[in-house]
C-alpha positions as CSV (number, residue, x, y, z in Angstrom):
1,X,1.1,62.2,6.3
2,X,3.8,63.6,4.1
3,X,3.3,66.4,1.6
4,X,5.0,67.4,-1.7
5,X,4.9,71.1,-2.2
6,X,5.8,73.0,-5.4
7,X,6.7,76.6,-5.6
8,X,6.8,78.6,-8.8
9,X,9.7,80.8,-9.9
10,X,8.3,83.8,-7.9
11,X,8.3,81.7,-4.7
12,X,4.5,81.2,-4.6
13,X,3.2,77.8,-3.4
14,X,1.3,76.5,-6.5
15,X,0.8,72.8,-6.1
16,X,0.3,70.2,-3.3
17,X,0.2,66.4,-3.2
18,X,-0.6,64.5,0.0
19,X,1.3,61.2,0.6
20,X,0.1,58.5,2.9
21,X,1.1,54.9,3.9
22,X,-1.0,52.2,5.4
23,X,-1.1,48.5,6.0
24,X,-3.6,46.7,3.7
25,X,-4.0,43.3,2.1
26,X,-4.0,42.3,-1.6
27,X,-5.6,38.9,-2.2
28,X,-5.4,38.2,1.5
29,X,-1.7,38.9,1.7
30,X,-0.3,41.9,3.7
31,X,1.0,44.8,1.7
32,X,2.5,48.2,2.5
33,X,0.2,50.5,0.5
34,X,1.1,54.1,-0.5
35,X,-1.6,56.6,-1.1
36,X,-2.0,59.9,-3.0
37,X,-4.6,62.4,-2.0
38,X,-5.3,66.1,-1.9
39,X,-3.8,66.8,-5.3
40,X,-4.3,70.5,-5.8
41,X,-2.8,73.3,-8.0
42,X,-3.7,76.9,-7.8
43,X,-6.0,77.8,-10.7
44,X,-3.6,80.4,-12.1
45,X,-0.8,77.8,-12.2
46,X,-2.7,75.0,-13.9
47,X,-1.4,73.5,-17.2
48,X,2.3,74.3,-16.4
49,X,3.4,70.9,-15.1
50,X,3.5,71.6,-11.4
51,X,1.1,68.8,-10.4
52,X,2.9,66.4,-12.7
53,X,6.2,67.3,-11.0
54,X,4.7,66.9,-7.6
55,X,3.1,63.5,-8.4
56,X,6.4,62.3,-9.9
57,X,8.3,63.3,-6.7
58,X,5.6,61.7,-4.5
59,X,5.9,58.4,-6.5
60,X,9.6,58.5,-6.0
61,X,9.3,59.0,-2.2
62,X,6.7,56.3,-1.9
63,X,8.8,53.8,-3.8
64,X,12.4,54.7,-2.7
65,X,12.0,56.2,0.8
66,X,8.8,54.8,2.2
67,X,9.3,51.5,0.4
68,X,5.7,50.7,-0.4
69,X,4.7,47.6,-2.3
70,X,2.5,49.7,-4.6
71,X,0.4,52.9,-4.4
72,X,-3.2,53.8,-4.8
73,X,-5.2,56.9,-5.8
74,X,-8.9,57.4,-6.4
75,X,-10.0,59.8,-9.1
76,X,-12.9,61.0,-11.1
77,X,-13.3,59.3,-14.6
78,X,-12.4,62.6,-16.3
79,X,-8.9,62.4,-14.8
80,X,-8.1,58.7,-15.6
81,X,-6.1,59.6,-18.8
82,X,-4.1,62.3,-16.9
83,X,-2.9,59.8,-14.3
84,X,-2.4,57.1,-16.9
85,X,0.1,59.4,-18.7
86,X,2.0,59.5,-15.4
87,X,2.2,55.7,-15.2
88,X,-0.8,54.9,-13.0
89,X,-2.9,51.9,-14.0
90,X,-6.6,51.4,-13.7
91,X,-7.4,48.7,-11.1
92,X,-10.1,46.3,-12.3
93,X,-10.6,44.4,-9.1
94,X,-12.6,45.0,-5.9
95,X,-11.5,47.5,-3.3
96,X,-12.9,47.0,0.2
97,X,-13.1,49.6,3.0
98,X,-14.6,49.8,6.4
99,X,-17.6,52.0,6.9
100,X,-19.8,52.6,10.0
101,X,-22.2,50.0,8.6
102,X,-19.5,47.4,8.1
103,X,-17.0,46.3,5.4
104,X,-18.1,47.4,1.9
105,X,-16.8,47.5,-1.7
106,X,-15.5,51.0,-2.4
107,X,-17.4,52.4,-5.4
108,X,-16.8,56.1,-5.1
109,X,-14.8,57.0,-8.3
110,X,-12.1,54.8,-9.8
111,X,-9.0,53.2,-8.3
112,X,-5.6,53.5,-10.0
113,X,-2.4,51.8,-8.8
114,X,1.3,52.5,-9.4
115,X,4.1,50.0,-9.0
116,X,6.4,50.2,-6.0
117,X,8.6,47.3,-4.7
118,X,6.3,45.0,-6.7
119,X,4.3,45.5,-9.9
120,X,0.9,47.1,-9.4
121,X,-1.8,44.5,-9.7
122,X,-4.5,44.9,-12.4
123,X,-7.3,42.9,-10.7
124,X,-8.0,40.9,-7.5
125,X,-9.1,42.1,-4.1
126,X,-7.5,45.1,-2.4
127,X,-8.6,45.6,1.2
128,X,-7.7,48.9,2.8
129,X,-8.2,47.3,6.3
130,X,-9.9,50.5,7.5
131,X,-11.7,53.6,6.5
132,X,-11.1,55.1,3.0
133,X,-8.1,57.5,2.8
């Protein structure tokens, strides 16, 4: 796991974004999938662009350094418009994950994708080939 950390002008750590990479499949074809998780900003620092800056840097690292095909994040419905403003697209297809009871469609919150080496798909079947992030 990689992390993007943002400090404010006073040197305080104010925002964090976790960055992950995994092998997955999209419509049965292998893909190198980036992942975003653990997006957090200190309550006193919210609304100042720190998380947006961290997410922008994370997207750049995923695309240019880690060379992912595309990236995924999962978010609550209330945050869909925030991530859409940053270029993330709602995925309308099915996302599969492994669970202790077997392979299942992931239905916890909404999946959004961001283009990397290839354009982010809008529908189809994305299989994480393992447990959820």
